[in-house]
C-alpha positions as CSV (number, residue, x, y, z in Angstrom):
1,M,-15.5,-0.5,35.5
2,Q,-19.1,-1.7,36.0
3,E,-19.8,-5.2,34.7
4,L,-23.1,-5.7,33.0
5,S,-24.8,-9.1,32.9
6,P,-25.7,-10.6,29.5
7,A,-29.4,-10.5,30.5
8,A,-29.1,-6.7,31.1
9,I,-27.4,-6.1,27.8
10,I,-29.9,-8.1,25.7
11,A,-32.9,-6.7,27.5
12,D,-33.8,-4.7,24.3
13,H,-34.5,-8.1,22.6
14,P,-36.6,-10.0,25.1
15,E,-38.4,-11.9,22.4
16,R,-35.4,-14.1,21.6
17,D,-31.7,-14.7,22.2
18,L,-29.2,-13.1,19.9
19,I,-26.8,-15.5,18.1
20,I,-23.4,-14.2,19.2
21,A,-20.3,-15.7,17.8
22,V,-16.7,-15.2,18.9
23,V,-13.8,-15.5,16.4
24,I,-10.3,-16.1,17.9
25,P,-7.4,-15.9,15.5
26,A,-4.8,-18.4,16.7
27,Y,-1.1,-18.0,16.0
28,K,1.5,-19.0,18.6
29,V,-1.0,-18.8,21.4
30,S,-1.1,-22.5,22.5
31,Q,-0.2,-21.5,26.0
32,T,-3.1,-19.1,26.5
33,I,-5.8,-20.1,24.1
34,L,-7.6,-22.5,26.5
35,S,-7.8,-20.0,29.3
36,V,-9.2,-17.4,26.9
37,I,-11.9,-19.8,25.7
38,G,-12.7,-20.7,29.3
39,E,-13.5,-17.0,30.1
40,V,-16.1,-16.7,27.3
41,G,-19.5,-16.3,28.9
42,A,-22.8,-18.0,28.3
43,E,-24.1,-15.2,26.2
44,V,-21.9,-16.5,23.3
45,T,-23.5,-19.1,21.1
46,K,-20.5,-20.2,19.1
47,I,-16.7,-19.9,19.3
48,Y,-14.5,-20.3,16.2
49,V,-10.8,-20.8,16.8
50,V,-8.9,-20.2,13.6
51,D,-5.5,-21.9,13.5
52,D,-3.6,-19.6,11.1
53,G,-0.9,-22.0,10.0
54,C,0.3,-22.0,13.6
55,P,3.7,-23.7,14.1
56,E,2.6,-24.6,17.7
57,Q,-0.5,-26.4,16.2
58,T,-2.8,-24.4,18.5
59,G,-5.9,-25.8,16.7
60,I,-4.8,-29.3,17.6
61,V,-4.2,-28.3,21.2
62,V,-7.8,-26.9,21.3
63,Q,-9.3,-30.0,19.7
64,K,-7.6,-32.3,22.2
65,N,-8.0,-30.3,25.4
66,C,-11.2,-28.2,25.1
67,L,-14.5,-29.8,26.0
68,D,-16.7,-26.7,25.3
69,P,-19.3,-27.8,22.8
70,R,-19.5,-24.3,21.4
71,V,-16.0,-24.5,20.1
72,E,-15.2,-25.2,16.4
73,V,-11.6,-25.2,15.1
74,L,-10.9,-23.9,11.6
75,F,-7.6,-24.3,9.9
76,N,-5.7,-22.1,7.4
77,R,-3.1,-24.3,5.7
78,A,-0.7,-21.4,5.4
79,N,-0.2,-18.4,7.6
80,A,-2.5,-15.6,6.2
81,G,-2.0,-13.0,9.0
82,V,-4.6,-11.9,11.5
83,G,-6.8,-10.5,8.7
84,G,-6.7,-13.7,6.8
85,A,-7.6,-15.6,9.9
86,M,-10.5,-13.3,10.7
87,I,-11.8,-13.5,7.1
88,T,-12.0,-17.3,7.5
89,G,-13.8,-16.9,10.9
90,Y,-16.1,-14.2,9.6
91,A,-17.2,-16.2,6.6
92,K,-18.0,-19.2,8.7
93,A,-19.9,-17.2,11.3
94,L,-22.0,-15.6,8.6
95,S,-22.8,-18.9,7.0
96,D,-23.9,-20.3,10.4
97,G,-26.3,-17.4,10.9
98,A,-24.5,-15.4,13.6
99,E,-26.0,-12.0,14.3
100,I,-23.2,-10.3,16.1
101,I,-19.6,-11.4,15.7
102,V,-16.9,-10.6,18.2
103,K,-13.1,-10.7,17.6
104,V,-11.0,-11.8,20.6
105,D,-7.3,-12.3,20.5
106,G,-5.9,-15.6,21.7
107,D,-3.0,-14.2,23.7
108,G,-5.0,-13.2,26.7
109,Q,-4.8,-9.4,26.2
110,H,-8.6,-9.2,25.8
111,N,-10.9,-10.1,28.7
112,P,-13.8,-12.1,27.3
113,K,-15.9,-11.0,30.3
114,F,-16.2,-7.6,28.6
115,I,-18.1,-9.0,25.6
116,P,-21.5,-8.0,27.0
117,L,-20.2,-4.4,27.4
118,L,-18.6,-4.5,23.9
119,I,-21.8,-5.6,22.1
120,K,-24.1,-3.3,24.0
121,P,-24.2,-0.4,21.5
122,I,-24.9,-2.9,18.7
123,V,-27.7,-4.6,20.6
124,Q,-29.3,-1.3,21.4
125,G,-29.2,-0.2,17.8
126,R,-26.7,2.6,18.4
127,A,-23.8,1.3,16.4
128,D,-22.8,-1.2,13.7
129,Y,-19.3,-1.8,14.8
130,T,-17.6,-1.4,18.2
131,K,-14.0,-1.6,19.3
132,G,-12.1,-1.3,22.6
133,N,-10.3,1.9,23.5
134,R,-7.4,1.4,25.9
135,F,-6.7,5.2,26.2
136,F,-10.0,6.2,27.8
137,T,-8.8,6.2,31.4
138,L,-5.5,7.4,32.9
139,D,-5.1,4.1,34.7
140,S,-5.2,2.1,31.4
141,V,-2.6,4.4,29.8
142,Q,-0.3,4.1,32.8
143,S,-0.3,0.3,32.6
144,M,0.6,0.4,28.9
145,P,4.3,0.1,27.7
146,P,5.6,3.5,26.6
147,I,6.4,2.3,23.1
148,R,2.8,1.2,22.6
149,I,1.5,4.6,23.8
150,F,3.7,6.5,21.3
151,G,3.0,4.0,18.5
152,N,-0.8,4.0,19.0
153,A,-0.9,7.8,19.3
154,V,0.8,8.2,15.9
155,L,-1.3,5.4,14.3
156,S,-4.5,6.9,15.7
157,F,-3.9,10.3,14.1
158,M,-3.1,8.7,10.8
159,A,-6.2,6.6,11.1
160,K,-8.4,9.6,11.6
161,L,-7.3,11.0,8.2
162,S,-7.6,7.8,6.3
163,T,-10.8,6.4,7.8
164,G,-12.9,9.5,8.5
165,Y,-13.8,8.5,12.1
166,W,-12.3,11.5,13.8
167,D,-13.8,10.6,17.2
168,I,-12.3,7.1,17.3
169,F,-9.0,6.4,19.0
170,D,-6.8,3.3,19.4
171,P,-7.5,2.0,15.8
172,T,-5.2,-1.0,16.2
173,N,-7.2,-2.4,19.1
174,G,-8.3,-5.9,18.1
175,Y,-11.1,-6.3,20.5
176,T,-14.1,-5.6,18.2
177,A,-17.7,-6.6,17.5
178,I,-19.8,-6.2,14.3
179,H,-23.4,-6.6,13.3
180,A,-23.7,-9.5,10.8
181,K,-25.8,-7.4,8.4
182,V,-23.1,-4.8,8.2
183,L,-20.3,-7.4,7.8
184,A,-22.2,-8.9,4.9
185,E,-21.9,-5.6,3.1
186,L,-18.1,-5.5,3.3
187,P,-15.8,-6.9,0.6
188,L,-14.0,-9.4,2.8
189,E,-11.7,-10.5,0.0
190,K,-10.3,-6.9,-0.2
191,L,-9.5,-6.5,3.5
192,S,-5.9,-6.3,4.6
193,K,-4.6,-9.7,5.7
194,R,-1.8,-8.5,8.0
195,F,-1.6,-6.2,11.0
196,F,-3.4,-3.3,9.1
197,F,-6.6,-5.4,9.3
198,E,-8.4,-3.5,12.1
199,T,-7.6,-0.1,10.6
200,D,-8.6,-1.2,7.1
201,M,-11.9,-2.4,8.6
202,L,-12.6,1.1,9.7
203,F,-11.8,2.5,6.2
204,R,-14.2,-0.1,4.6
205,L,-16.9,0.7,7.2
206,Y,-16.8,4.4,6.4
207,T,-17.3,3.8,2.7
208,I,-20.6,2.0,3.5
209,S,-21.6,4.7,6.1
210,A,-21.5,2.4,9.1
211,V,-21.6,3.8,12.7
212,V,-18.5,3.0,14.8
213,A,-18.4,3.3,18.6
214,D,-15.5,3.2,21.0
215,V,-15.9,1.1,24.2
216,P,-13.6,1.9,27.1
217,M,-11.8,-1.1,28.5
218,K,-8.4,-2.1,29.9
219,A,-5.9,-4.2,28.1
220,I,-4.0,-7.0,29.8
221,Y,-0.3,-7.1,29.3
222,G,1.5,-10.3,30.3
223,D,4.8,-11.9,29.5
224,E,3.7,-13.0,26.0
225,P,5.8,-11.7,23.1
226,S,3.9,-9.4,20.7
227,N,4.0,-10.2,17.0
228,L,3.6,-6.5,16.2
229,R,6.7,-4.3,16.2
230,I,5.8,-0.6,16.2
231,S,9.1,0.4,14.6
232,K,8.5,-1.9,11.6
233,V,4.8,-1.4,11.1
234,I,4.7,2.5,11.2
235,P,6.3,2.8,7.7
236,E,4.0,0.2,6.3
237,F,1.0,1.7,8.0
238,L,1.9,5.2,6.8
239,F,1.9,3.9,3.2
240,N,-1.4,2.1,3.6
241,H,-3.0,5.1,5.3
242,A,-2.0,7.3,2.4
243,I,-3.6,4.9,-0.1
244,N,-6.8,4.7,1.9
245,C,-6.9,8.4,2.4
246,C,-6.8,8.9,-1.3
247,K,-9.4,6.2,-1.9
248,R,-11.8,7.6,0.7
249,F,-11.6,11.1,-0.8
250,F,-12.3,9.7,-4.2
251,Y,-15.2,7.6,-3.1
252,C,-16.8,10.0,-0.7
253,Y,-16.0,13.5,-2.1
254,L,-15.8,12.9,-5.9
255,L,-17.6,9.8,-6.9
256,R,-20.6,9.8,-4.5
257,S,-20.8,13.5,-3.6
258,F,-19.1,16.6,-5.1
259,S,-19.5,19.8,-3.1
260,V,-17.7,23.0,-2.2
261,F,-15.7,21.0,0.3
262,S,-14.4,18.8,-2.5
263,I,-13.2,22.0,-4.3
264,E,-11.6,23.3,-1.1
265,A,-9.6,20.1,-0.6
266,I,-8.4,20.0,-4.2
267,L,-7.7,23.7,-4.5
268,G,-6.1,23.9,-1.1
269,S,-3.8,21.0,-1.8
270,T,-2.8,22.4,-5.2
271,M,-2.0,25.8,-3.8
272,V,0.1,24.4,-0.9
273,I,2.1,22.2,-3.3
274,C,2.6,25.0,-5.8
275,G,3.4,27.6,-3.2
276,T,5.9,25.4,-1.4
277,T,7.5,24.3,-4.6
278,V,7.9,27.9,-5.9
279,G,9.2,29.0,-2.5
280,L,11.8,26.3,-2.3
281,Y,13.0,26.9,-5.8
282,E,13.2,30.7,-5.4
283,W,15.0,30.3,-2.1
284,W,17.6,28.0,-3.7
285,R,18.0,30.3,-6.7
286,Y,18.6,33.5,-4.7
287,A,20.6,31.8,-1.9
288,S,23.0,30.3,-4.5
289,H,23.9,33.9,-5.6
290,N,23.9,35.2,-2.0
291,V,21.2,37.7,-2.9
292,A,18.1,38.4,-0.8
293,A,14.8,37.5,-2.5
294,P,12.5,40.4,-3.3
295,L,9.3,40.8,-1.2
296,G,7.1,40.2,-4.3
297,T,8.9,36.8,-4.9
298,I,8.4,35.8,-1.3
299,M,4.7,36.7,-1.3
300,L,4.3,34.7,-4.5
301,A,5.2,31.6,-2.5
302,V,3.7,32.5,0.9
303,L,0.3,33.8,-0.1
304,P,-1.0,30.7,-2.0
305,T,0.5,28.4,0.7
306,L,-1.4,30.2,3.5
307,I,-4.6,30.4,1.5
308,G,-4.3,26.7,0.7
309,I,-3.8,25.8,4.3
310,Q,-7.0,27.7,5.2
311,F,-8.9,25.7,2.5
312,I,-7.5,22.4,3.8
313,L,-8.4,23.3,7.4
314,S,-11.9,24.2,6.4
315,F,-12.3,20.8,4.6
316,L,-10.9,18.9,7.6
317,N,-13.3,20.7,9.8
318,W,-16.2,19.6,7.6
319,D,-14.8,16.0,7.3
320,S,-14.5,15.7,11.1
321,R,-18.2,16.5,11.5
322,N,-19.4,14.3,8.6
323,A,-18.9,10.8,10.2
324,P,-21.9,8.4,9.8
325,N,-24.4,8.8,12.7
326,Y,-27.4,6.6,11.7
327,P,-26.6,2.8,12.1
328,L,-26.5,1.0,8.8
329,N,-28.0,-2.2,10.3
330,R,-31.2,-0.3,11.0
331,R,-31.4,0.9,7.4
332,L,-30.8,-2.6,6.1
C-alpha cells in the first residue's frame, strides 16, 4: 500500500496546518502503549491517552516513561468501556480546538503511520468520518483469524440494516477519524459506552446525514489477548442493531420524511407478519387433524407474504441508494 506523506495529504490546506488530535483508549495495554505513541507521526498536534480505569495503570506508565510533549494523559476513575474512554478523549480534543480527531487503539493493532491516509478524505472535503476496512484486500483477510472473519461478516450485514451505510464494511473497526465540526453535532452522552461504540457512531452519523468513507488498511494481529469475544457480543449486538434499526426508520422515514417508501416498509412488514402467522396457524390446525389444507387457505398465507417481501425489497433498494453523499462539515 502506497504511503502518503503528511505534506501531500494536507496539500489542500496550504495556508495553515490542521490541528490533528489522536485519542488512544487505554485498558490493559501497558506493554504496547509506548510503542504505539512512538509511531505517531509529526502531522499530529496532540495525543490524548485515556486511562479507562486500567488495572495495569497504563496512564501512570505513560506519564513516567513517555517524553513526547504532545502527550496528555486523561483518567477515568472507573472503567467506562472503549466508548466511555473515547467520549472523554473526544470532549477534551474538542475543547482544545482540534479539527480532526483520530482514534487509535493502544494494543498495537492499528499502525499510526496510516493516519495521513485515514484523514485524507476528510482533509479533501470528501467525507466527515473515515474508518479502516480490513476486508478490502485478500491478503488482509488471509491474515485475519477465522473467527474474526465470520464475526465481522455477520456484524457488517447487521450494521448495514441499522446504520443505513450499505457500502460500508467492517463496522467494528476502531481505526477512525472524524471532523470536529461533525463530532460537535453528535450527542456524545448518548453513544454506546461498550464494544458497540463504533457501530453506534455510524448510526448517529447517519441521523445527521454525515458522509462516511472506508479506507483500506491492514490490521496487525500479535499475541495480545482481545477483550472482545465474538460469541458473547453477537447477541448483544443483534439486540442493539434491532433497536437502532427501528430508531433510524422512525427518524428518517417517519419523523423527517414520509414517502411511498415508508408506506412500502410498513405495509410490507405487516403483510409478511400476518401472512406468516396465518400460514403457521393453518398449517398447525390442519396438520393436527391429518388433513391437507385447501388451496385457498394456502394462498391466503402465501400471497400476502410474497407481496410483502416485494415491498420490503423495494424499500431496501431505495434505502441502499439513499446514503448521505454531501459532507456535513462543508454545509456547516
